[in-house]
N, CA, C and O of each residue as an XYZ file, in Angstrom:
324
protein
N      -3.889     71.760      6.283
C      -3.199     70.620      6.856
C      -2.159     71.140      7.850
O      -1.431     72.089      7.557
N      -2.097     70.522      9.006
C      -1.133     70.972     10.003
C       0.273     70.516      9.629
O       0.454     69.617      8.808
N       1.262     71.153     10.247
C       2.659     70.808      9.951
C       2.938     69.357     10.305
O       3.729     68.692      9.637
N       2.294     68.867     11.348
C       2.505     67.474     11.755
C       2.029     66.518     10.668
O       2.692     65.517     10.397
N       0.891     66.808     10.043
C       0.339     65.920      9.026
C       1.039     66.040      7.685
O       0.923     65.130      6.864
N       1.762     67.127      7.425
C       2.459     67.276      6.161
C       3.630     66.313      6.047
O       4.109     66.042      4.946
N       4.090     65.799      7.174
C       5.188     64.847      7.170
C       4.712     63.455      6.761
O       5.529     62.610      6.393
N       3.408     63.205      6.820
C       2.860     61.901      6.466
C       2.446     61.863      5.007
O       2.012     62.865      4.439
N       2.587     60.703      4.422
C       2.265     60.486      3.022
C       1.530     59.154      2.932
O       1.892     58.199      3.620
N       0.514     59.083      2.101
C      -0.206     57.828      1.909
C       0.774     56.791      1.357
O       1.646     57.132      0.558
N       0.642     55.557      1.766
C       1.568     54.498      1.350
C       1.645     54.374     -0.170
O       2.733     54.204     -0.719
N       0.522     54.456     -0.843
C       0.522     54.334     -2.307
C       1.289     55.493     -2.940
O       2.002     55.291     -3.923
N       1.154     56.704     -2.392
C       1.902     57.842     -2.917
C       3.403     57.663     -2.708
O       4.199     58.043     -3.567
N       3.791     57.087     -1.574
C       5.207     56.833     -1.305
C       5.767     55.809     -2.298
O       6.869     55.986     -2.817
N       5.018     54.751     -2.559
C       5.451     53.727     -3.516
C       5.539     54.341     -4.915
O       6.457     54.036     -5.676
N       4.594     55.192     -5.243
C       4.616     55.864     -6.542
C       5.861     56.732     -6.689
O       6.505     56.723     -7.738
N       6.200     57.480     -5.643
C       7.418     58.305     -5.688
C       8.661     57.453     -5.891
O       9.539     57.800     -6.682
N       8.732     56.338     -5.174
C       9.880     55.443     -5.320
C       9.968     54.902     -6.744
O      11.053     54.856     -7.324
N       8.835     54.494     -7.307
C       8.832     53.933     -8.657
C       9.182     54.980     -9.713
O       9.907     54.684    -10.663
N       8.673     56.197     -9.553
C       8.990     57.260    -10.512
C      10.486     57.539    -10.490
O      11.106     57.706    -11.540
N      11.059     57.588     -9.305
C      12.501     57.835     -9.195
C      13.291     56.713     -9.880
O      14.240     56.987    -10.615
N      12.910     55.462     -9.645
C      13.614     54.324    -10.270
C      13.493     54.383    -11.791
O      14.470     54.151    -12.503
N      12.300     54.693    -12.284
C      12.084     54.694    -13.728
C      12.757     55.875    -14.418
O      13.093     55.782    -15.599
N      12.958     56.977    -13.713
C      13.712     58.101    -14.293
C      15.161     57.703    -14.509
O      15.771     58.070    -15.513
N      15.710     56.952    -13.562
C      17.102     56.515    -13.659
C      17.280     55.438    -14.708
O      18.285     55.414    -15.420
N      16.297     54.537    -14.806
C      16.381     53.435    -15.758
C      14.957     53.041    -16.160
O      14.234     52.459    -15.352
N      14.544     53.347    -17.391
C      13.177     53.039    -17.821
C      12.839     51.546    -17.808
O      11.663     51.183    -17.812
N      13.831     50.698    -17.793
C      13.607     49.256    -17.777
C      13.681     48.661    -16.365
O      13.654     47.440    -16.209
N      13.772     49.502    -15.351
C      13.948     49.033    -13.972
C      12.687     48.343    -13.459
O      11.569     48.662    -13.863
N      12.902     47.395    -12.564
C      11.792     46.751    -11.869
C      11.236     47.733    -10.844
O      11.963     48.586    -10.333
N       9.951     47.610    -10.547
C       9.293     48.548     -9.638
C       8.795     47.839     -8.380
O       8.771     46.611     -8.300
N       8.402     48.649     -7.406
C       7.819     48.137     -6.172
C       6.324     47.935     -6.395
O       5.672     48.770     -7.022
N       5.784     46.843     -5.892
C       4.369     46.538     -6.053
C       3.573     47.057     -4.855
O       3.927     46.771     -3.711
N       2.506     47.813     -5.103
C       1.682     48.302     -3.998
C       1.111     47.179     -3.132
O       1.013     47.331     -1.915
N       0.740     46.069     -3.735
C       0.183     44.967     -2.956
C       1.219     44.403     -1.981
O       0.872     44.038     -0.858
N       2.473     44.328     -2.396
C       3.535     43.875     -1.508
C       3.753     44.880     -0.389
O       3.974     44.494      0.759
N       3.694     46.161     -0.712
C       3.865     47.202      0.305
C       2.767     47.104      1.359
O       3.039     47.248      2.551
N       1.530     46.861      0.932
C       0.442     46.705      1.898
C       0.651     45.477      2.777
O       0.377     45.518      3.976
N       1.125     44.404      2.197
C       1.404     43.203      2.988
C       2.486     43.448      4.030
O       2.366     43.016      5.176
N       3.541     44.143      3.624
C       4.614     44.474      4.553
C       4.118     45.428      5.639
O       4.511     45.306      6.799
N       3.262     46.370      5.269
C       2.718     47.319      6.252
C       1.829     46.588      7.256
O       1.920     46.827      8.460
N       0.980     45.707      6.764
C       0.063     44.961      7.629
C       0.811     44.087      8.621
O       0.377     43.926      9.762
N       1.938     43.521      8.190
C       2.698     42.624      9.067
C       3.714     43.362      9.933
O       4.388     42.747     10.759
N       3.828     44.681      9.748
C       4.734     45.465     10.574
C       6.185     45.459     10.117
O       7.066     45.859     10.878
N       6.453     45.017      8.900
C       7.819     44.956      8.398
C       8.336     46.297      7.912
O       9.545     46.495      7.798
N       7.418     47.227      7.621
C       7.822     48.593      7.287
C       7.066     49.535      8.227
O       5.939     49.238      8.622
N       7.677     50.663      8.586
C       7.031     51.574      9.539
C       5.870     52.339      8.896
O       6.063     53.082      7.934
N       4.683     52.150      9.432
C       3.500     52.846      8.935
C       2.621     53.258     10.099
O       2.769     52.777     11.222
N       1.703     54.162      9.797
C       0.675     54.562     10.752
C      -0.651     54.281     10.074
O      -0.887     54.726      8.951
N      -1.503     53.556     10.743
C      -2.779     53.187     10.145
C      -3.880     54.088     10.669
O      -4.002     54.301     11.875
N      -4.677     54.611      9.760
C      -5.854     55.389     10.106
C      -7.022     54.833      9.305
O      -7.103     55.020      8.091
N      -7.918     54.152      9.992
C      -9.018     53.487      9.294
C      -8.460     52.360      8.452
O      -7.776     51.472      8.963
N      -8.750     52.394      7.161
C      -8.232     51.360      6.259
C      -6.978     51.800      5.527
O      -6.397     51.021      4.771
N      -6.554     53.034      5.738
C      -5.400     53.587      5.010
C      -4.119     53.496      5.837
O      -4.145     53.571      7.065
N      -3.001     53.332      5.133
C      -1.678     53.325      5.753
C      -0.927     54.577      5.325
O      -0.957     54.965      4.158
N      -0.253     55.202      6.286
C       0.538     56.395      6.031
C       1.965     56.165      6.501
O       2.210     55.403      7.436
N       2.900     56.833      5.840
C       4.315     56.710      6.205
C       4.904     58.105      6.378
O       4.413     59.071      5.793
N       5.947     58.203      7.176
C       6.696     59.447      7.293
C       7.559     59.593      6.051
O       8.118     58.611      5.562
N       7.670     60.801      5.542
C       8.545     61.034      4.384
C       9.978     60.596      4.676
O      10.674     60.098      3.791
N      10.409     60.782      5.904
C      11.778     60.407      6.274
C      11.985     58.894      6.225
O      13.126     58.438      6.147
N      10.906     58.106      6.270
C      11.022     56.645      6.249
C      11.024     56.058      4.842
O      11.180     54.847      4.687
N      10.857     56.876      3.826
C      10.801     56.351      2.456
C      12.079     55.601      2.064
O      11.973     54.529      1.469
N      13.281     56.106      2.366
C      14.481     55.315      2.028
C      14.528     53.966      2.754
O      14.986     52.975      2.185
N      14.062     53.924      3.990
C      14.014     52.670      4.745
C      13.036     51.691      4.095
O      13.313     50.495      4.003
N      11.909     52.201      3.654
C      10.914     51.358      2.983
C      11.497     50.787      1.696
O      11.288     49.615      1.382
N      12.227     51.612      0.951
C      12.840     51.148     -0.296
C      13.836     50.022     -0.040
O      13.962     49.112     -0.859
N      14.541     50.072      1.084
C      15.504     49.016      1.406
C      14.813     47.721      1.801
O      15.326     46.637      1.522
N      13.665     47.816      2.442
C      12.986     46.617      2.951
C      12.109     45.927      1.919
O      11.968     44.704      1.951
N      11.517     46.688      1.002
C      10.614     46.082      0.027
C      11.382     45.397     -1.101
O      12.381     45.930     -1.585
N      10.921     44.226     -1.519
C      11.549     43.593     -2.687
C      11.053     44.250     -3.962
O       9.939     44.771     -4.014
N      11.871     44.220     -4.965
C      11.479     44.750     -6.269
C      10.737     43.674     -7.040
O      11.046     42.488     -6.926
N       9.763     44.096     -7.821
C       9.044     43.165     -8.677
C       9.923     42.755     -9.846
O      10.981     43.342    -10.073
N       9.495     41.772    -10.566
C      10.246     41.334    -11.745
C       9.560     41.847    -12.992
O       8.336     41.966    -13.045
N      10.350     42.144    -13.977
C       9.809     42.588    -15.259
C       9.512     41.354    -16.102
O      10.351     40.465    -16.250
N       8.331     41.320    -16.636
C       7.978     40.239    -17.563
C       8.198     40.748    -18.978
O       7.821     41.875    -19.300
N       8.796     39.938    -19.813
C       8.992     40.406    -21.192
C       7.645     40.606    -21.882
O       6.730     39.797    -21.721
N       7.531     41.676    -22.642
C       6.271     41.915    -23.359
C       6.166     40.932    -24.510
O       7.172     40.582    -25.128
N       4.958     40.490    -24.797
C       4.802     39.511    -25.886
C       5.169     40.126    -27.237
O       4.856     41.285    -27.512
N       5.820     39.352    -28.051
C       6.198     39.853    -29.372
C       5.000     39.804    -30.311
O       4.158     38.910    -30.228
N       4.946     40.752    -31.175
C       3.861     40.806    -32.153
C       4.340     40.129    -33.419
O       5.334     40.537    -34.019
N       3.634     39.101    -33.815
C       4.048     38.344    -34.994
C       3.266     38.712    -36.210
O       3.499     38.159    -37.285
């Protein structure tokens, strides 16, 4: 992989990194939804580069993406009776 391409990360991998970081800080934290990230990427609300059907982001843009994406809500798990 060239140095230029090492700066790019698949959108799903970027969302995964963001979620892992949030969950390390707080296991009960709400996470970012990949489907929402794809919607934001498709509409141009977050900076991405599209190649074929895949979206890629610069590693340097991950904090910006975290600021723009809404967090999902946690649903309470059903109680076992």
